N, C-alpha and C positions, 0 to 999 in steps of 0.2 A: 504494500500500500504506500502510495506517495504521501509523505509526511511534510511536504513543503509548506511554507507559510505564505507563499505568494499566490493569493487567491484571485480568481477572475470574477469580475462583476462588481456590483455595488450592494450594500445593505438595503433592506426594504425601506428603512427610514430615509436613506439617501435618495432612493428613487422617488419617494413621495415629495421630498423637498425640491427635486428637479422639476416638478410640475409647477413650482412657484417662480414667478418673475421677480428676482431680488430688486432690480432697479425700479420696477413699477411699485413694489411694496414700499420702498424707501421714499419714492416720490409721493405716494398717498400720505405717508406719515408726515412729510414736510409740509404738504398742503394743509394739514389739519393741526399743525403745531406740535407734532409728536417728537420732533428732533431738536426742539429748542433747548439749549443749554445741555445737550447730550454730548459727552466726550467719547465714550467707548461703547456703552451698552445701547446700540441702536435698535431699531424696530425689527430688523431681520433676526438678530440674535435673540431678542425678546420672543418673537413668534416661534422660532425654532425650539427654544427651551420649553415654552408652554405647550407646543404640540407634542414634544417628547414626554412631558408630564401627563398629558391626556392619554397617550398611547400606553404609558406605563401605569396609568391609573393612580398617580400620586395624589394624596389628599391634602398636603400641607406644603408650605414653602420649605420648611426644614427637611421634609422628605424629598423634595425636588433637588435641593442643593446636595443633600447627602447621597442621593441615588445617582446623581450625575458625576460626582467626583471621581469614581473609578472609570468612567466612560469618557471623560473629557478629552483624552488624547485621540479617541476615535472620531470625535466630532469636529476636529480642526478642518478637515477637508470639506465640511459642510458650511463653513463660515462662522462656526461657533468657536471663536478663539479665546473668549473670556467666560469663565465660570463665575457668575456674580455671587456676591454674598447675599445672605437672607435680606439684609436691609436694602441692598441695591435692587433686588427683584421686587421686594415689597413696594419700594418707592416708584418703580417703573409701572407696576400694576395700578397704583393710585394716581400717578401723574399722567400717563399716556392715555388720551381720550379713547373711550370704547368705540367711538364712531370710526376710528381708524381700522379696527378689525372688522367692523361691519362693512366698510368700503372694500376691504380686501376680499371678504367673502362674496360680495356682490360681483366683483370683478372676476373671481374664479368661477362663479356660477354662470356668468355669461360666456365664458370661454369653454367650460367643460360640462355644461349641463346635459348634453347629449351622451357624452362618454361615461358620465357617472351613473347613468340609469342602471338599475339593478337587474334589468331583464332586457329582452330583445324587442320591446314594443316599438322603439324608435327605428328598428331595422325592418319592420314589416308594416303593411298598410293597416291603418286604424280608421275607425269611423270619424268623420269630420267633426262631429260634436265633441269628440274627446279632446280635440285641440282647444276647445273653448271651456272645458271643465276645470274648475279650481276647487280644491278641497280644503276646508278650514277645520283645524282640530287643535286640541291642547292636551298637555299632560302635566301633572303636578309632581314635583320632586320634594318629598317631605324632609324637612330639617328638624333639628332638635330644639330650636329656640323660636319663640313667638315674639321676641323683642325686636329683632332686626327685620325679619320678613313676616308680615301679618299672616296668621293662620287662616285656614278655610274651614267652613262647616260649623257645626254646633259644638259647644263646649262639652267635653265628656263629663260623666258623673264623677269620675275619679281622675285625678291628675290634671295637667294643664294641656291646653290645645297646642299642638305642634305647629310651628311656622313652616313655610316652604316657598319654593320658587315654582312658578308656572311657566312652562315653555309653550308658546303659541307659534303655530306653523301654518304656512300657506303653501300648497303644493299643486303644481300643474299635473293633471292626471296622466299626461303623455310624456312626462319627463322623468319622474322617479326621484327627484331631489327637491327639497324645499326651496322656493324662490324668496321666501321671507320668513325670518325667525326672530321672535322677540321674547324677552324674559321680563316677568313681572312678579310681584308677590302673589302667593297662592290665592289671596282673597280678591284679586282683580277679576271683574266680570269679563267673560270671553267676548262679549259683543263689541268691545272697543276695537277689535281687529276687523270688524265688518265696516269698512270705510267705503261707501258708495263711489267716491271719486276715484278709487283705485281700479274700478271695473269699467269695461266698455260695453256698448250696445251689442247684444248677442252672446255675452258671456253667460256661463252657467256656474252657479255657486252651490256646493253641497256642504252641509254642516248639520250638527245635532241641535237639540233644543236649547243648549246653553247660549246660543247666539241669537235667540229670538229677541228682536227689537222692532216693534211695529213701525216706528217712525223711520228707521233705516230701510225696512222692507218697502215702505211707500216710496222712498227715494229710488230704490233699486227698480221698482216697477216703472217709475217715470223715466228712468234711463234705458229701459228696454232690457234689463238684466233678469234672467230666469234664476230663481233660487229654490232649492229643495231642502226641507228641514223636517223635523218631527214636531208634532203638535204638543203643547204643554197640557197637562191634566187640567180639567175643568175649563177648557177653552170653549168659548161660545163663538160659533161661526155660522155662516149662511152660504149655501151653495148657489152662487149666482147663475151658473149654467142651467141648473134644474129650474130655477125661477123663470128664466127666459123661455124655456120650453113650455 
């Protein structure tokens, strides 16, 4: 067996970073003030370290810096030449605006949304209405504190209500990746994501009953947008088609 140490190819993490445009990412950060007063720890290194932390499922800054310490010599070729201290990484997370990473995601979405599809729908013919279908949904990530992120639901008989973060997503049915992702406290009503101005005439919107907002439904109707949802309990309604007959 060949025991040589000169391996061919690149690590999976390196291949993922190769999909990113470093110059474009730095440009986005500069336009949003993310590189102001920065000497060494630029947005590229910040993003690379945080992506590494997500892949490794690290839960704290201490875990990130401690886990990367043995691997830092392997990350030099990826542009991560500086392993920041906990205070440096904490300051960068607080100082660098989150809109920078939102803009980076939107740029990547426009470039790779077809390739990132989890199936072969974009390679075969689909119904035309599928191109107009958008799906809205949310999921709650429960946390242990109700002080920072307001909890959702009723207070339990025993103990305290847990806080959490709610992840809101909008996905085009024929693409397979979210086109819009937002984070709020778990107590935020889902209907805030239903913005009529974001839709065009002919669009189809599918959602559950958590998005029911009759004022916004009226706006969607006026714009020529078709929406599909579930009825809430004790809903009073009238069938206009049956009345016309």
